[in-house]
C-alpha positions, 0 to 999 in steps of 0.5 A: 552482474546486471539483471536483464529482467529487472533492468526491463521491468526498470525502465518501462516503469520510468517509461509509463510514468512519462505516459509514453507508449513504447512507440513513442520512446523509439520515435524519440531514441531512433529506434523500433518499438520492437528493440523498445519490447525486447529491452522491457522483457529483458531480451537485450540491452541496449548500447551505450549511447542509447542507456545515456540517452535513456538516463537523460530522458528519465533524469536518472543515471545510467547505474540507477538505470542498470542496477538494483537499488535498495529504496530503504537504504536511501529513504530510511532514517533508522538501522534495519535487520534485512532480513528478506524484508527490513525489520526495523527495532518498533516491528515485532510478532504480536499475534504468533498463532495468528501469523502462523495460520496465515503462513501455514494456510495460504491467505496470501495467494487467496488475497491475490486471487480475491482481488481479481474477483468482478465483484471487486471492481470498486477497488480495481478501479482505485489501484488503477488511479493510483497505478496511473498516478505512478511514483514511490507508493507505501503501502501502510498496514498490508495485512494478508489481505495486501491493502490496495497493493494486488490492485495496484500491481494488477493494474501495473506490474512495474509499479513501485510499492513499499509493501509495509505492515507492523508484522514481520509475518505478513511481509515477509509471505508477501514478499515470498509470493510476489517474488514467485509471482513478479519478480519486480525491482520495484517492489520492497518489503518492511515491517515497523510501526506506523505511528513511527514511520522510519523514513525521511520527510517529504519522500513518498509520492503516494501512501495506501491504506485500506484499514492499516491506520484504522487498526493501528494499535502498538506501543506508540500508538494507544488505542484509539489514537490513529491520528499519530499514524495519520500525521506520520502519513502526512510527513512523509509525502511529498507536497502535492503528494496523496494519501488514499485511505479506506475503511469503514466505520459503524454510524451513529443511526445505525448504533442509535436503532441497536438495543440500549444494552448491545449500545454500551458493550460497542461503546466499552468494548469496541469503540473504534468501529464508530470512528470514521477518521476524518476530523484526524485527518484534518488534524493531521494536516490534510485540507484537499480530502474527496471522501466517497461511500464505495459500499456497506459490509455486515459483520453477518459475513465476516470473520473479525473479532468485532464480528464474533463480538456482534454475534455473541450480542445478537446482532447485525452491524452494517460497516458503511465502507469509504474512500478518501483521497487526500491531497498533501498541499503543495509548498 
């Protein structure tokens, strides 16, 4: 059975990838813009001749237009358990109490609303940039905040995203929320280890990462070894594809301004807070890297583990937050 609403969202995505308005597509097909609007809202289906013409325009089969497709089945190189989200063998619920709190307290819904705040203008602009570039997006380490996913989808609800995290609960909660909020056929969900991404080479247009790689500490990634995850991101990107990565770090100047005993504790217990990952990004293969500082974050305003450590030491740590646009070279 054809899901008309999903068909409409799918063809709207293809049209936006071509950067055509509904009126421009209508002119190419010799129909009215109202007809295109009805197709994209799921109110009607085009006849077979127009379906064939759409398939030619977009370079896809009629079946690709009409049928919901399991993108992970097409791209994965490992088996997985299809339990709502795709659960790969490397996925595991490590922090179970944290996962229960997230589900019980509605963190996902709060993150979605927070992404609409005027205070998030920088992130909204990045999400809009990603959405406008189009193609298939892999969100690494979405977490309960969603990474860039809320910003991308609020810019373009028809965007095609694989929402991933190491935690099965995280991706499951995002699936439950977004199924109700958007009911989009263009969204997939997977739990896996970022240091062993279970997708084939050169299959992703954009990898988006808002702190996921910076927090990649798993059985496959030794603590502090984020380079493996960056190399995996490079591998799965198509030539010309883009890694959009954002995180924060404590500068050497900030560290030097702290009491000596505090410096020693931080170096011993949380050396990761001083990593800016630029060198690791270059070593992963990226040569075109555009870095921009987008703001600052203080641990006094945070509830993270490092914020708790800073408070116990009687200091405030200021993180410099950045975003990097890293392009994979063309062949």
